[in-house]
C-alpha positions as YAML, in Angstrom:
chain: A
units: angstrom
residues:
- id: 1
  name: MET
  ca: [-77.69, 70.21, -63.02]
- id: 2
  name: ALA
  ca: [-81.12, 69.22, -61.46]
- id: 3
  name: ALA
  ca: [-82.15, 72.80, -61.78]
- id: 4
  name: SER
  ca: [-81.65, 73.21, -65.16]
- id: 5
  name: THR
  ca: [-83.67, 69.54, -66.06]
- id: 6
  name: ALA
  ca: [-87.01, 70.70, -63.67]
- id: 7
  name: PRO
  ca: [-89.57, 72.68, -65.91]
- id: 8
  name: SER
  ca: [-89.59, 76.39, -64.94]
- id: 9
  name: SER
  ca: [-92.53, 77.85, -63.05]
- id: 10
  name: ARG
  ca: [-93.17, 80.05, -65.95]
- id: 11
  name: ALA
  ca: [-93.67, 77.21, -67.79]
- id: 12
  name: ARG
  ca: [-96.24, 76.05, -65.44]
- id: 13
  name: ARG
  ca: [-98.04, 78.99, -65.37]
- id: 14
  name: VAL
  ca: [-101.62, 79.17, -67.84]
- id: 15
  name: ASP
  ca: [-103.40, 82.07, -68.49]
- id: 16
  name: VAL
  ca: [-107.18, 80.97, -67.99]
- id: 17
  name: ARG
  ca: [-108.26, 83.77, -70.10]
- id: 18
  name: GLN
  ca: [-106.42, 82.56, -73.39]
- id: 19
  name: TRP
  ca: [-107.32, 78.86, -72.72]
- id: 20
  name: LEU
  ca: [-111.30, 80.15, -72.52]
- id: 21
  name: GLY
  ca: [-110.91, 82.17, -75.19]
- id: 22
  name: GLY
  ca: [-109.10, 78.98, -77.13]
- id: 23
  name: ILE
  ca: [-112.47, 76.99, -77.14]
- id: 24
  name: ARG
  ca: [-114.63, 77.13, -79.62]
- id: 25
  name: LEU
  ca: [-118.15, 75.95, -79.63]
- id: 26
  name: SER
  ca: [-119.54, 74.13, -82.64]
- id: 27
  name: GLY
  ca: [-122.91, 72.95, -83.08]
- id: 28
  name: PHE
  ca: [-121.56, 69.43, -82.61]
- id: 29
  name: MET
  ca: [-120.13, 70.41, -79.00]
- id: 30
  name: MET
  ca: [-123.46, 72.08, -78.40]
- id: 31
  name: ILE
  ca: [-125.66, 68.50, -79.46]
- id: 32
  name: MET
  ca: [-122.93, 66.66, -77.30]
- id: 33
  name: LEU
  ca: [-123.55, 68.93, -74.20]
- id: 34
  name: GLY
  ca: [-126.98, 69.06, -74.57]
- id: 35
  name: LEU
  ca: [-127.23, 65.24, -74.44]
- id: 36
  name: VAL
  ca: [-124.64, 65.19, -71.47]
- id: 37
  name: VAL
  ca: [-127.18, 67.44, -69.25]
- id: 38
  name: LEU
  ca: [-130.15, 65.15, -70.78]
- id: 39
  name: ALA
  ca: [-128.68, 61.96, -69.82]
- id: 40
  name: ALA
  ca: [-128.12, 63.47, -66.29]
- id: 41
  name: PHE
  ca: [-131.87, 64.22, -65.78]
- id: 42
  name: VAL
  ca: [-132.96, 60.92, -66.98]
- id: 43
  name: LEU
  ca: [-130.33, 58.93, -64.86]
- id: 44
  name: VAL
  ca: [-130.28, 60.97, -61.56]
- id: 45
  name: PRO
  ca: [-134.15, 59.82, -60.63]
- id: 46
  name: THR
  ca: [-133.46, 56.31, -62.25]
- id: 47
  name: MET
  ca: [-130.29, 55.68, -60.07]
- id: 48
  name: GLY
  ca: [-132.48, 56.77, -57.04]
- id: 49
  name: THR
  ca: [-135.32, 54.39, -58.00]
- id: 50
  name: TYR
  ca: [-132.56, 51.92, -58.43]
- id: 51
  name: LEU
  ca: [-131.17, 52.49, -55.07]
- id: 52
  name: ASP
  ca: [-134.60, 52.52, -53.38]
- id: 53
  name: GLN
  ca: [-135.31, 49.08, -54.97]
- id: 54
  name: ARG
  ca: [-132.10, 47.70, -53.94]
- id: 55
  name: GLN
  ca: [-133.17, 48.54, -50.16]
- id: 56
  name: GLN
  ca: [-136.01, 47.32, -50.68]
- id: 57
  name: ILE
  ca: [-134.98, 43.78, -52.16]
- id: 58
  name: ALA
  ca: [-131.87, 43.48, -49.19]
- id: 59
  name: ALA
  ca: [-135.13, 43.62, -46.67]
- id: 60
  name: LEU
  ca: [-137.12, 41.50, -48.15]
- id: 61
  name: GLU
  ca: [-133.97, 39.09, -48.59]
- id: 62
  name: ARG
  ca: [-133.25, 39.43, -44.96]
- id: 63
  name: SER
  ca: [-137.01, 38.97, -44.11]
- id: 64
  name: VAL
  ca: [-136.88, 35.58, -45.90]
- id: 65
  name: GLN
  ca: [-133.86, 34.33, -44.19]
- id: 66
  name: LEU
  ca: [-135.56, 35.37, -40.75]
- id: 67
  name: GLY
  ca: [-138.53, 33.42, -42.34]
- id: 68
  name: GLU
  ca: [-136.42, 30.31, -42.97]
- id: 69
  name: GLU
  ca: [-134.81, 30.49, -39.79]
- id: 70
  name: GLU
  ca: [-137.99, 30.43, -37.82]
- id: 71
  name: VAL
  ca: [-138.99, 27.47, -40.21]
- id: 72
  name: ALA
  ca: [-136.09, 25.76, -38.99]
- id: 73
  name: ASP
  ca: [-136.35, 26.07, -35.64]
- id: 74
  name: LEU
  ca: [-139.80, 25.19, -35.81]
- id: 75
  name: GLU
  ca: [-139.02, 22.26, -37.52]
- id: 76
  name: ALA
  ca: [-136.42, 21.29, -34.94]
- id: 77
  name: ALA
  ca: [-138.96, 21.63, -32.49]
- id: 78
  name: ARG
  ca: [-141.43, 19.44, -34.32]
- id: 79
  name: GLN
  ca: [-138.31, 16.94, -34.43]
- id: 80
  name: GLN
  ca: [-138.19, 16.54, -30.68]
- id: 81
  name: TRP
  ca: [-141.68, 16.56, -29.86]
- id: 82
  name: SER
  ca: [-141.70, 13.69, -32.04]
- id: 83
  name: ASP
  ca: [-139.17, 11.90, -29.74]
- id: 84
  name: PRO
  ca: [-140.99, 9.83, -26.72]
- id: 85
  name: ALA
  ca: [-137.94, 10.75, -24.75]
- id: 86
  name: TYR
  ca: [-138.31, 14.34, -25.02]
- id: 87
  name: ILE
  ca: [-141.88, 14.32, -24.25]
- id: 88
  name: THR
  ca: [-141.38, 12.55, -21.09]
- id: 89
  name: THR
  ca: [-138.91, 14.79, -19.87]
- id: 90
  name: GLN
  ca: [-141.25, 17.76, -20.72]
- id: 91
  name: ALA
  ca: [-143.86, 15.97, -18.94]
- id: 92
  name: ARG
  ca: [-142.12, 15.65, -15.61]
- id: 93
  name: GLU
  ca: [-140.33, 18.97, -15.68]
- id: 94
  name: ARG
  ca: [-143.27, 21.23, -16.89]
- id: 95
  name: LEU
  ca: [-146.17, 19.25, -15.56]
- id: 96
  name: TYR
  ca: [-144.78, 17.34, -12.37]
- id: 97
  name: TYR
  ca: [-145.90, 13.49, -13.84]
- id: 98
  name: LYS
  ca: [-144.33, 10.71, -12.13]
- id: 99
  name: HIS
  ca: [-144.16, 7.08, -13.00]
- id: 100
  name: VAL
  ca: [-146.66, 4.61, -10.71]
- id: 101
  name: GLY
  ca: [-144.59, 4.08, -7.34]
- id: 102
  name: GLU
  ca: [-142.46, 7.13, -7.65]
- id: 103
  name: VAL
  ca: [-141.93, 9.74, -5.41]
- id: 104
  name: VAL
  ca: [-141.44, 13.52, -6.48]
- id: 105
  name: TYR
  ca: [-139.81, 16.20, -4.02]
- id: 106
  name: LEU
  ca: [-140.25, 19.99, -4.97]
- id: 107
  name: VAL
  ca: [-138.08, 22.10, -3.98]
- id: 108
  name: VAL
  ca: [-139.45, 25.23, -3.39]
- id: 109
  name: ASP
  ca: [-136.81, 28.03, -2.89]
- id: 110
  name: ASP
  ca: [-134.00, 26.23, -4.71]
- id: 111
  name: LEU
  ca: [-132.07, 29.50, -5.77]
- id: 112
  name: PRO
  ca: [-128.30, 29.41, -5.26]
- id: 113
  name: ALA
  ca: [-127.40, 32.04, -2.08]
- id: 114
  name: VAL
  ca: [-125.84, 34.88, -4.44]
- id: 115
  name: GLU
  ca: [-129.24, 34.83, -6.26]
- id: 116
  name: VAL
  ca: [-131.59, 35.26, -3.49]
- id: 117
  name: PRO
  ca: [-132.31, 39.28, -2.76]
- id: 118
  name: GLN
  ca: [-130.83, 40.50, 0.15]
- id: 119
  name: GLU
  ca: [-133.21, 43.65, 1.20]
- id: 120
  name: ARG
  ca: [-136.08, 44.05, -0.84]
- id: 121
  name: ALA
  ca: [-136.43, 47.20, -2.61]
- id: 122
  name: PRO
  ca: [-139.53, 49.56, -2.49]
- id: 123
  name: VAL
  ca: [-141.59, 49.02, -5.26]
- id: 124
  name: SER
  ca: [-142.13, 53.17, -5.86]
- id: 125
  name: ALA
  ca: [-141.54, 55.94, -3.61]
- id: 126
  name: ASP
  ca: [-145.52, 56.82, -4.09]
- id: 127
  name: VAL
  ca: [-146.99, 53.99, -2.63]
- id: 128
  name: GLU
  ca: [-147.15, 53.80, 0.88]
- id: 129
  name: GLU
  ca: [-148.27, 51.31, 3.47]
- id: 130
  name: THR
  ca: [-151.83, 51.52, 4.93]
- id: 131
  name: GLU
  ca: [-152.75, 52.40, 8.24]
- id: 132
  name: SER
  ca: [-155.07, 49.31, 8.73]
- id: 133
  name: ASP
  ca: [-155.10, 45.88, 7.10]
- id: 134
  name: TRP
  ca: [-157.68, 45.53, 4.48]
- id: 135
  name: MET
  ca: [-158.20, 41.81, 4.49]
- id: 136
  name: SER
  ca: [-159.41, 42.38, 8.68]
- id: 137
  name: ARG
  ca: [-161.46, 45.73, 7.77]
- id: 138
  name: LEU
  ca: [-163.32, 43.36, 4.74]
- id: 139
  name: VAL
  ca: [-163.58, 40.66, 7.36]
- id: 140
  name: ARG
  ca: [-165.23, 42.45, 9.87]
- id: 141
  name: SER
  ca: [-167.47, 44.30, 7.37]
- id: 142
  name: VAL
  ca: [-168.73, 40.97, 5.88]
- id: 143
  name: THR
  ca: [-169.36, 40.13, 9.74]
- id: 144
  name: ALA
  ca: [-171.29, 42.89, 10.47]
- id: 145
  name: ALA
  ca: [-173.59, 42.52, 7.21]
- id: 146
  name: GLY
  ca: [-174.57, 39.06, 8.46]
- id: 147
  name: VAL
  ca: [-175.02, 39.87, 11.62]
- id: 148
  name: ALA
  ca: [-177.33, 42.98, 10.98]
- id: 149
  name: GLU
  ca: [-181.13, 42.81, 11.52]
- id: 150
  name: THR
  ca: [-183.25, 42.64, 8.34]
- id: 151
  name: VAL
  ca: [-186.06, 44.40, 7.25]
- id: 152
  name: THR
  ca: [-189.16, 43.01, 5.33]
- id: 153
  name: TYR
  ca: [-191.62, 45.51, 3.81]
- id: 154
  name: GLN
  ca: [-195.05, 44.19, 3.24]
- id: 155
  name: ILE
  ca: [-196.86, 46.30, 0.52]
- id: 156
  name: GLY
  ca: [-200.05, 47.59, 1.41]
- id: 157
  name: VAL
  ca: [-199.41, 48.07, 5.04]
- id: 158
  name: PRO
  ca: [-199.89, 51.62, 6.33]
- id: 159
  name: ASP
  ca: [-197.07, 51.53, 8.41]
- id: 160
  name: ALA
  ca: [-194.69, 50.54, 6.14]
- id: 161
  name: PRO
  ca: [-192.45, 53.41, 4.96]
- id: 162
  name: ASP
  ca: [-192.46, 52.46, 1.11]
- id: 163
  name: ALA
  ca: [-195.95, 52.07, 0.91]
- id: 164
  name: PRO
  ca: [-197.35, 53.82, -1.74]
- id: 165
  name: ASP
  ca: [-199.76, 56.53, -1.22]
- id: 166
  name: GLU
  ca: [-203.29, 55.43, -1.57]
- id: 167
  name: ALA
  ca: [-204.48, 56.63, -5.08]
- id: 168
  name: PRO
  ca: [-207.77, 58.58, -5.26]
- id: 169
  name: ALA
  ca: [-210.93, 56.65, -5.98]
- id: 170
  name: PRO
  ca: [-211.84, 57.43, -9.80]
...
């Protein structure tokens, strides 16, 4: 009985030529088709502009939100700096200020043993150690310049190497 209630495959088959031949193009249908095409030409660029503007609005809203967060952070920092205890703490930590009669100890190497580098890696493969110490060469150069004899030249003395030749008399 199930086979008798199912539609036959012959009834489902549609002849496309017959279907297209049954469509009649009237003037009203042509006008409506023209309006649909015109609407598509008008709406496609408008939708593109709309989507671009929505993206710009979203970007501006994000920048406003970031600006508001930055203002809130700055106001919180200003609020902290208006507290005398915070100012005292910052002066002690950053500038090493102390109260009168107080002894301050600075620990120079306070890194935990885990964070201390065990071996120093080379800075680069191209950098090499110099053959001589540049500082000792500088000191030797300055010392040699200080010990050297100074030569003074007197203008007009004929034995002086920089003396100008005598100009011919007019």
